[in-house]
LOZABA-721691 format. One record per residue: x, y, z of N, C-alpha, C in turn; chain; residue in three letters. Coordinates in Angstrom, 2 decimals. Example, Ala and Ser with C-alpha at 12.3 -4.5 7.8 and 13.67 -1.06 7.14 Angstrom:
<gudrens>
[[13.19; -5.69; 7.80]; [12.30; -4.50; 7.80]; [13.20; -3.30; 7.80]; A; ala]
[[12.85; -2.25; 7.08]; [13.67; -1.06; 7.14]; [12.90; 0.03; 7.87]; A; ser]
</gudrens>
This chain:
<gudrens>
[[15.47; 4.44; 8.22]; [14.50; 5.48; 7.91]; [14.81; 5.96; 6.50]; A; met]
[[13.78; 6.17; 5.71]; [13.97; 6.65; 4.35]; [14.83; 7.90; 4.33]; A; gly]
[[15.75; 7.95; 3.36]; [16.73; 9.05; 3.32]; [16.08; 10.43; 3.37]; A; glu]
[[15.05; 10.66; 2.57]; [14.43; 11.98; 2.56]; [13.72; 12.28; 3.87]; A; ser]
[[13.21; 11.26; 4.56]; [12.51; 11.49; 5.82]; [13.46; 11.84; 6.96]; A; leu]
[[14.73; 11.58; 6.79]; [15.71; 11.97; 7.81]; [15.81; 13.48; 7.95]; A; lys]
[[15.36; 14.20; 6.94]; [15.42; 15.66; 7.00]; [14.20; 16.26; 7.70]; A; thr]
[[13.17; 15.46; 7.93]; [11.96; 15.95; 8.60]; [12.20; 16.02; 10.10]; A; tyr]
[[11.72; 17.07; 10.71]; [11.85; 17.18; 12.16]; [10.90; 16.19; 12.84]; A; ser]
[[11.21; 15.86; 14.07]; [10.33; 15.01; 14.84]; [8.95; 15.61; 14.98]; A; gly]
[[8.89; 16.93; 15.11]; [7.59; 17.59; 15.23]; [6.80; 17.56; 13.92]; A; leu]
[[7.48; 17.63; 12.79]; [6.78; 17.52; 11.51]; [6.19; 16.12; 11.35]; A; ala]
[[6.97; 15.10; 11.74]; [6.45; 13.74; 11.69]; [5.27; 13.58; 12.65]; A; leu]
[[5.39; 14.16; 13.84]; [4.30; 14.07; 14.82]; [3.05; 14.81; 14.35]; A; ala]
[[3.24; 15.94; 13.69]; [2.10; 16.68; 13.15]; [1.31; 15.80; 12.20]; A; phe]
[[2.02; 15.12; 11.31]; [1.37; 14.21; 10.37]; [0.76; 13.03; 11.11]; A; met]
[[1.52; 12.47; 12.02]; [1.09; 11.28; 12.74]; [-0.12; 11.49; 13.63]; A; gly]
[[-0.30; 12.71; 14.14]; [-1.48; 13.01; 14.96]; [-2.74; 12.74; 14.15]; A; asp]
[[-2.77; 13.22; 12.93]; [-3.93; 13.00; 12.05]; [-4.08; 11.54; 11.68]; A; ser]
[[-2.97; 10.90; 11.36]; [-3.00; 9.50; 10.95]; [-3.54; 8.62; 12.08]; A; val]
[[-3.00; 8.81; 13.28]; [-3.42; 8.01; 14.43]; [-4.90; 8.21; 14.70]; A; tyr]
[[-5.33; 9.46; 14.72]; [-6.75; 9.76; 14.97]; [-7.65; 9.12; 13.91]; A; ser]
[[-7.25; 9.20; 12.66]; [-8.05; 8.64; 11.57]; [-8.16; 7.12; 11.70]; A; leu]
[[-7.05; 6.44; 11.90]; [-7.07; 4.99; 11.99]; [-7.84; 4.50; 13.21]; A; tyr]
[[-7.69; 5.18; 14.34]; [-8.45; 4.82; 15.54]; [-9.94; 5.08; 15.30]; A; val]
[[-10.26; 6.23; 14.74]; [-11.66; 6.57; 14.47]; [-12.31; 5.55; 13.54]; A; ser]
[[-11.59; 5.15; 12.52]; [-12.12; 4.18; 11.57]; [-12.46; 2.87; 12.26]; A; glu]
[[-11.60; 2.42; 13.17]; [-11.88; 1.17; 13.88]; [-13.09; 1.29; 14.79]; A; arg]
[[-13.20; 2.41; 15.48]; [-14.32; 2.61; 16.41]; [-15.64; 2.70; 15.63]; A; ile]
[[-15.65; 3.43; 14.54]; [-16.88; 3.58; 13.74]; [-17.31; 2.22; 13.17]; A; val]
[[-16.37; 1.43; 12.71]; [-16.72; 0.12; 12.14]; [-17.28; -0.84; 13.19]; A; arg]
[[-16.91; -0.65; 14.44]; [-17.39; -1.53; 15.51]; [-18.82; -1.28; 15.92]; A; arg]
[[-19.23; -0.03; 15.88]; [-20.56; 0.28; 16.40]; [-21.12; 1.53; 15.76]; A; ala]
[[-22.39; 1.47; 15.45]; [-23.09; 2.64; 14.94]; [-23.66; 3.37; 16.17]; A; asn]
[[-23.03; 4.47; 16.52]; [-23.48; 5.22; 17.69]; [-23.47; 6.70; 17.36]; A; met]
[[-23.98; 7.49; 18.26]; [-24.04; 8.93; 18.02]; [-22.64; 9.51; 17.87]; A; ser]
[[-22.58; 10.64; 17.20]; [-21.29; 11.32; 17.02]; [-20.68; 11.67; 18.37]; A; ala]
[[-21.51; 12.06; 19.33]; [-21.00; 12.41; 20.66]; [-20.35; 11.20; 21.33]; A; ala]
[[-20.96; 10.03; 21.20]; [-20.38; 8.82; 21.79]; [-19.11; 8.40; 21.05]; A; lys]
[[-19.13; 8.54; 19.73]; [-17.93; 8.24; 18.95]; [-16.78; 9.14; 19.37]; A; leu]
[[-17.08; 10.42; 19.49]; [-16.05; 11.39; 19.89]; [-15.47; 11.04; 21.26]; A; his]
[[-16.33; 10.72; 22.20]; [-15.86; 10.39; 23.55]; [-14.97; 9.14; 23.53]; A; lys]
[[-15.39; 8.14; 22.79]; [-14.62; 6.89; 22.71]; [-13.25; 7.13; 22.06]; A; lys]
[[-13.26; 7.83; 20.93]; [-12.00; 8.08; 20.23]; [-11.10; 8.99; 21.06]; A; val]
[[-11.67; 10.01; 21.66]; [-10.88; 10.95; 22.47]; [-10.15; 10.24; 23.61]; A; ser]
[[-10.79; 9.24; 24.20]; [-10.15; 8.49; 25.27]; [-8.93; 7.71; 24.81]; A; gly]
[[-8.91; 7.35; 23.54]; [-7.81; 6.56; 22.99]; [-6.69; 7.44; 22.45]; A; ile]
[[-7.03; 8.60; 21.91]; [-6.01; 9.43; 21.27]; [-5.45; 10.52; 22.19]; A; val]
[[-5.89; 10.58; 23.44]; [-5.33; 11.56; 24.36]; [-3.93; 11.13; 24.79]; A; arg]
[[-3.12; 12.07; 25.22]; [-1.70; 11.81; 25.48]; [-1.44; 10.66; 26.45]; A; ala]
[[-2.10; 10.57; 27.61]; [-1.79; 9.45; 28.50]; [-2.04; 8.08; 27.86]; A; pro]
[[-3.11; 7.96; 27.09]; [-3.40; 6.69; 26.40]; [-2.37; 6.42; 25.32]; A; ala]
[[-1.94; 7.45; 24.61]; [-0.91; 7.27; 23.58]; [0.41; 6.84; 24.21]; A; gln]
[[0.74; 7.40; 25.37]; [1.97; 7.02; 26.06]; [1.94; 5.53; 26.41]; A; ala]
[[0.81; 5.04; 26.90]; [0.67; 3.61; 27.21]; [0.74; 2.77; 25.95]; A; lys]
[[0.16; 3.27; 24.87]; [0.20; 2.55; 23.59]; [1.64; 2.39; 23.11]; A; ala]
[[2.43; 3.44; 23.26]; [3.84; 3.36; 22.85]; [4.56; 2.28; 23.65]; A; leu]
[[4.29; 2.22; 24.94]; [4.90; 1.18; 25.78]; [4.53; -0.21; 25.28]; A; asp]
[[3.28; -0.39; 24.82]; [2.82; -1.70; 24.34]; [3.54; -2.15; 23.08]; A; arg]
[[3.96; -1.21; 22.24]; [4.50; -1.61; 20.94]; [6.02; -1.52; 20.81]; A; ile]
[[6.70; -0.92; 21.77]; [8.14; -0.66; 21.61]; [8.95; -1.90; 21.24]; A; met]
[[8.66; -3.02; 21.84]; [9.43; -4.24; 21.56]; [9.18; -4.79; 20.16]; A; asp]
[[8.14; -4.29; 19.49]; [7.77; -4.78; 18.17]; [8.35; -3.93; 17.04]; A; glu]
[[9.04; -2.85; 17.37]; [9.47; -1.88; 16.37]; [10.82; -2.23; 15.76]; A; leu]
[[10.97; -1.90; 14.49]; [12.25; -2.05; 13.79]; [13.18; -0.91; 14.21]; A; ser]
[[14.42; -1.00; 13.81]; [15.37; 0.07; 14.13]; [14.95; 1.40; 13.53]; A; asp]
[[14.47; 1.40; 12.28]; [14.02; 2.64; 11.65]; [12.82; 3.23; 12.40]; A; asp]
[[11.92; 2.37; 12.83]; [10.75; 2.84; 13.57]; [11.17; 3.40; 14.92]; A; glu]
[[12.11; 2.75; 15.57]; [12.62; 3.26; 16.86]; [13.31; 4.61; 16.67]; A; lys]
[[13.94; 4.79; 15.54]; [14.58; 6.09; 15.25]; [13.52; 7.19; 15.12]; A; glu]
[[12.40; 6.89; 14.49]; [11.31; 7.87; 14.39]; [10.78; 8.19; 15.79]; A; ala]
[[10.63; 7.18; 16.63]; [10.19; 7.39; 18.02]; [11.19; 8.28; 18.75]; A; val]
[[12.46; 7.97; 18.61]; [13.51; 8.76; 19.28]; [13.44; 10.23; 18.87]; A; arg]
[[13.26; 10.46; 17.58]; [13.18; 11.84; 17.09]; [11.97; 12.55; 17.67]; A; arg]
[[10.85; 11.84; 17.79]; [9.67; 12.43; 18.42]; [9.88; 12.71; 19.89]; A; gly]
[[10.54; 11.80; 20.60]; [10.81; 11.99; 22.03]; [11.72; 13.18; 22.27]; A; met]
[[12.67; 13.39; 21.37]; [13.64; 14.46; 21.56]; [13.18; 15.81; 21.03]; A; asn]
[[12.01; 15.88; 20.44]; [11.52; 17.15; 19.91]; [11.05; 18.04; 21.05]; A; ser]
[[10.98; 19.30; 20.78]; [10.59; 20.28; 21.79]; [9.33; 21.01; 21.33]; A; lys]
[[8.16; 20.47; 21.69]; [6.90; 21.12; 21.28]; [6.78; 22.52; 21.87]; A; pro]
[[6.03; 23.36; 21.19]; [5.83; 24.74; 21.64]; [4.83; 24.85; 22.78]; A; asp]
[[4.07; 23.81; 23.01]; [3.01; 23.87; 24.01]; [3.02; 22.61; 24.87]; A; his]
[[2.25; 22.65; 25.94]; [2.15; 21.52; 26.87]; [0.74; 20.93; 26.81]; A; lys]
[[0.65; 19.67; 27.16]; [-0.65; 19.00; 27.21]; [-1.42; 19.50; 28.41]; A; ala]
[[-2.73; 19.57; 28.24]; [-3.59; 20.03; 29.32]; [-3.80; 18.96; 30.38]; A; lys]
[[-3.94; 17.73; 29.96]; [-4.30; 16.65; 30.87]; [-3.30; 15.51; 30.89]; A; asn]
[[-2.01; 15.85; 30.79]; [-0.98; 14.84; 30.78]; [0.28; 15.40; 31.41]; A; ala]
[[1.11; 14.50; 31.92]; [2.41; 14.94; 32.42]; [3.31; 15.28; 31.23]; A; thr]
[[4.40; 15.96; 31.49]; [5.35; 16.27; 30.43]; [5.89; 15.01; 29.77]; A; gly]
[[6.16; 13.99; 30.58]; [6.70; 12.74; 30.03]; [5.66; 12.02; 29.17]; A; tyr]
[[4.41; 12.00; 29.62]; [3.34; 11.40; 28.80]; [3.22; 12.13; 27.48]; A; glu]
[[3.32; 13.44; 27.52]; [3.20; 14.24; 26.30]; [4.36; 13.95; 25.36]; A; tyr]
[[5.56; 13.79; 25.90]; [6.73; 13.43; 25.08]; [6.51; 12.09; 24.40]; A; gln]
[[6.03; 11.12; 25.17]; [5.80; 9.78; 24.61]; [4.69; 9.80; 23.56]; A; lys]
[[3.65; 10.60; 23.80]; [2.58; 10.72; 22.82]; [3.11; 11.34; 21.53]; A; ala]
[[3.94; 12.35; 21.66]; [4.57; 12.98; 20.49]; [5.43; 11.96; 19.75]; A; thr]
[[6.14; 11.12; 20.49]; [6.97; 10.08; 19.88]; [6.11; 9.08; 19.10]; A; ala]
[[4.98; 8.68; 19.68]; [4.07; 7.76; 18.99]; [3.55; 8.40; 17.71]; A; leu]
[[3.16; 9.65; 17.79]; [2.66; 10.35; 16.61]; [3.75; 10.47; 15.55]; A; glu]
[[4.99; 10.71; 15.96]; [6.10; 10.79; 15.00]; [6.26; 9.45; 14.28]; A; ala]
[[6.12; 8.36; 15.01]; [6.20; 7.03; 14.40]; [5.14; 6.88; 13.32]; A; leu]
[[3.89; 7.24; 13.64]; [2.82; 7.07; 12.65]; [2.96; 8.05; 11.49]; A; phe]
[[3.49; 9.23; 11.74]; [3.77; 10.16; 10.65]; [4.82; 9.59; 9.71]; A; gly]
[[5.87; 9.04; 10.30]; [6.94; 8.41; 9.51]; [6.38; 7.28; 8.65]; A; tyr]
[[5.61; 6.38; 9.28]; [5.06; 5.24; 8.53]; [4.13; 5.69; 7.42]; A; leu]
[[3.33; 6.70; 7.69]; [2.42; 7.21; 6.67]; [3.19; 7.80; 5.49]; A; phe]
[[4.18; 8.60; 5.78]; [4.97; 9.22; 4.71]; [5.79; 8.20; 3.94]; A; leu]
[[6.08; 7.08; 4.56]; [6.77; 5.97; 3.88]; [5.79; 5.13; 3.06]; A; glu]
[[4.48; 5.38; 3.23]; [3.48; 4.62; 2.49]; [3.24; 3.22; 3.05]; A; gly]
[[3.46; 3.06; 4.33]; [3.39; 1.73; 4.95]; [2.08; 1.51; 5.71]; A; arg]
[[0.98; 1.54; 4.99]; [-0.34; 1.43; 5.62]; [-0.55; 0.07; 6.29]; A; ser]
[[0.01; -1.01; 5.75]; [-0.13; -2.31; 6.39]; [0.52; -2.31; 7.77]; A; asp]
[[1.68; -1.69; 7.86]; [2.38; -1.61; 9.15]; [1.60; -0.72; 10.12]; A; arg]
[[1.04; 0.37; 9.61]; [0.21; 1.24; 10.44]; [-0.94; 0.42; 11.02]; A; ile]
[[-1.62; -0.32; 10.19]; [-2.75; -1.14; 10.66]; [-2.32; -2.13; 11.74]; A; asn]
[[-1.20; -2.80; 11.52]; [-0.71; -3.77; 12.52]; [-0.43; -3.08; 13.85]; A; asp]
[[0.25; -1.94; 13.79]; [0.61; -1.25; 15.03]; [-0.59; -0.61; 15.72]; A; leu]
[[-1.54; -0.11; 14.94]; [-2.76; 0.44; 15.55]; [-3.47; -0.65; 16.34]; A; ile]
[[-3.55; -1.85; 15.77]; [-4.18; -2.96; 16.49]; [-3.47; -3.22; 17.82]; A; asp]
[[-2.14; -3.21; 17.80]; [-1.39; -3.41; 19.03]; [-1.58; -2.24; 19.99]; A; leu]
[[-1.58; -1.04; 19.48]; [-1.76; 0.15; 20.32]; [-3.10; 0.13; 21.04]; A; cys]
[[-4.12; -0.27; 20.33]; [-5.45; -0.25; 20.92]; [-5.65; -1.38; 21.92]; A; met]
[[-4.83; -2.40; 21.85]; [-4.83; -3.47; 22.84]; [-6.21; -3.95; 23.21]; A; gly]
[[-6.58; -3.74; 24.45]; [-7.85; -4.23; 24.96]; [-9.05; -3.59; 24.26]; A; glu]
[[-8.88; -2.46; 23.61]; [-9.96; -1.83; 22.86]; [-10.39; -2.72; 21.69]; A; glu]
[[-9.49; -3.57; 21.22]; [-9.79; -4.44; 20.07]; [-10.60; -5.66; 20.47]; A; asn]
[[-10.72; -5.92; 21.75]; [-11.40; -7.15; 22.20]; [-12.86; -6.89; 22.44]; A; glu]
</gudrens>
């Protein structure tokens, strides 16, 4: 993990990663189909909600480098101030970990890696 990023909390990385993940997922969905904003929102929301993010993390864990796994670990060990409305505590932890990973990659300037992992995260959504 980049030396300066080691000073960032897992929650700071997740804060950044929440936006990054949503943006990259939204971009893929919009490029696939021209549909109403309501339909786009519903489609994207289904992918970026905590239970789906938890499953996405499971899909990519074996593909991560040690630095990436460290970002995930920091996200998993963070203590958010709030709880998810429609997810278990463990799903929410895993979603936070996934977001921390994408925050880390974004702050490292690794957009190619973000794209590769988003494709893996979306799995069957890409087909």
